[in-house]
LOSETOR-965123 format. One record per residue (C-alpha): residue number from 1; x, y, z. Coordinates in nm, 3 decimals. Layout:
! residues N
+-----+---------+---------+---------+
|  nr |      px |      py |      pz |
+-----+---------+---------+---------+
| NUM |       X |       Y |       Z |
...
+-----+---------+---------+---------+
This chain:
! residues 70
+-----+---------+---------+---------+
|  nr |      px |      py |      pz |
+-----+---------+---------+---------+
|   1 |   0.212 |  -0.067 |   0.063 |
|   2 |   0.398 |  -0.339 |   0.247 |
|   3 |   0.489 |  -0.352 |   0.616 |
|   4 |   0.829 |  -0.187 |   0.568 |
|   5 |   0.685 |   0.094 |   0.356 |
|   6 |   0.414 |   0.148 |   0.614 |
|   7 |   0.671 |   0.164 |   0.894 |
|   8 |   0.885 |   0.415 |   0.702 |
|   9 |   0.588 |   0.633 |   0.609 |
|  10 |   0.444 |   0.643 |   0.961 |
|  11 |   0.785 |   0.725 |   1.106 |
|  12 |   0.843 |   1.004 |   0.855 |
|  13 |   0.498 |   1.165 |   0.856 |
|  14 |   0.359 |   1.084 |   1.202 |
|  15 |   0.674 |   1.028 |   1.409 |
|  16 |   0.558 |   0.678 |   1.502 |
|  17 |   0.848 |   0.449 |   1.588 |
|  18 |   0.884 |   0.147 |   1.358 |
|  19 |   0.871 |  -0.091 |   1.656 |
|  20 |   0.520 |   0.038 |   1.735 |
|  21 |   0.401 |  -0.007 |   1.377 |
|  22 |   0.557 |  -0.353 |   1.362 |
|  23 |   0.388 |  -0.459 |   1.686 |
|  24 |   0.048 |  -0.332 |   1.575 |
|  25 |   0.092 |  -0.493 |   1.231 |
|  26 |   0.170 |  -0.831 |   1.391 |
|  27 |  -0.139 |  -0.809 |   1.612 |
|  28 |  -0.354 |  -0.713 |   1.315 |
|  29 |  -0.218 |  -1.016 |   1.127 |
|  30 |  -0.319 |  -1.240 |   1.418 |
|  31 |  -0.670 |  -1.096 |   1.442 |
|  32 |  -0.731 |  -1.074 |   1.067 |
|  33 |  -0.538 |  -1.369 |   0.925 |
|  34 |  -0.773 |  -1.418 |   0.629 |
|  35 |  -0.742 |  -1.055 |   0.522 |
|  36 |  -0.362 |  -1.060 |   0.548 |
|  37 |  -0.337 |  -1.388 |   0.358 |
|  38 |  -0.525 |  -1.224 |   0.070 |
|  39 |  -0.324 |  -0.902 |   0.111 |
|  40 |   0.009 |  -1.086 |   0.098 |
|  41 |  -0.102 |  -1.286 |  -0.205 |
|  42 |  -0.191 |  -0.961 |  -0.382 |
|  43 |   0.141 |  -0.804 |  -0.286 |
|  44 |   0.331 |  -1.098 |  -0.433 |
|  45 |   0.145 |  -1.108 |  -0.764 |
|  46 |   0.250 |  -0.767 |  -0.891 |
|  47 |   0.608 |  -0.640 |  -0.855 |
|  48 |   0.667 |  -0.282 |  -0.735 |
|  49 |   0.782 |  -0.177 |  -1.085 |
|  50 |   0.452 |  -0.282 |  -1.239 |
|  51 |   0.255 |  -0.100 |  -0.971 |
|  52 |   0.436 |   0.228 |  -1.046 |
|  53 |   0.384 |   0.186 |  -1.417 |
|  54 |   0.016 |   0.100 |  -1.385 |
|  55 |  -0.039 |   0.384 |  -1.137 |
|  56 |   0.126 |   0.628 |  -1.378 |
|  57 |  -0.086 |   0.499 |  -1.663 |
|  58 |  -0.404 |   0.524 |  -1.455 |
|  59 |  -0.315 |   0.879 |  -1.350 |
|  60 |  -0.249 |   0.977 |  -1.711 |
|  61 |  -0.577 |   0.820 |  -1.818 |
|  62 |  -0.776 |   1.002 |  -1.552 |
|  63 |  -0.615 |   1.334 |  -1.651 |
|  64 |  -0.713 |   1.276 |  -2.013 |
|  65 |  -1.071 |   1.186 |  -1.931 |
|  66 |  -1.111 |   1.456 |  -1.663 |
|  67 |  -1.249 |   1.722 |  -1.897 |
|  68 |  -1.495 |   1.498 |  -2.082 |
|  69 |  -1.768 |   1.515 |  -1.815 |
|  70 |  -1.924 |   1.836 |  -1.954 |
+-----+---------+---------+---------+
């Protein structure tokens, strides 16, 4: 989830104004620059389309293997 998606989600589900989320995000980036550098690199490596496809495939795989634990 990128910054914009986070802002939209928090506004929709928690009624948090995007300006608040943006401000907090910026401060977190300052305090945790190494984490965010890695995070941004990871976000750039895999396009959103691929993430949806892989998530769908993972979900399908977990549904198939769900009953095999007996």
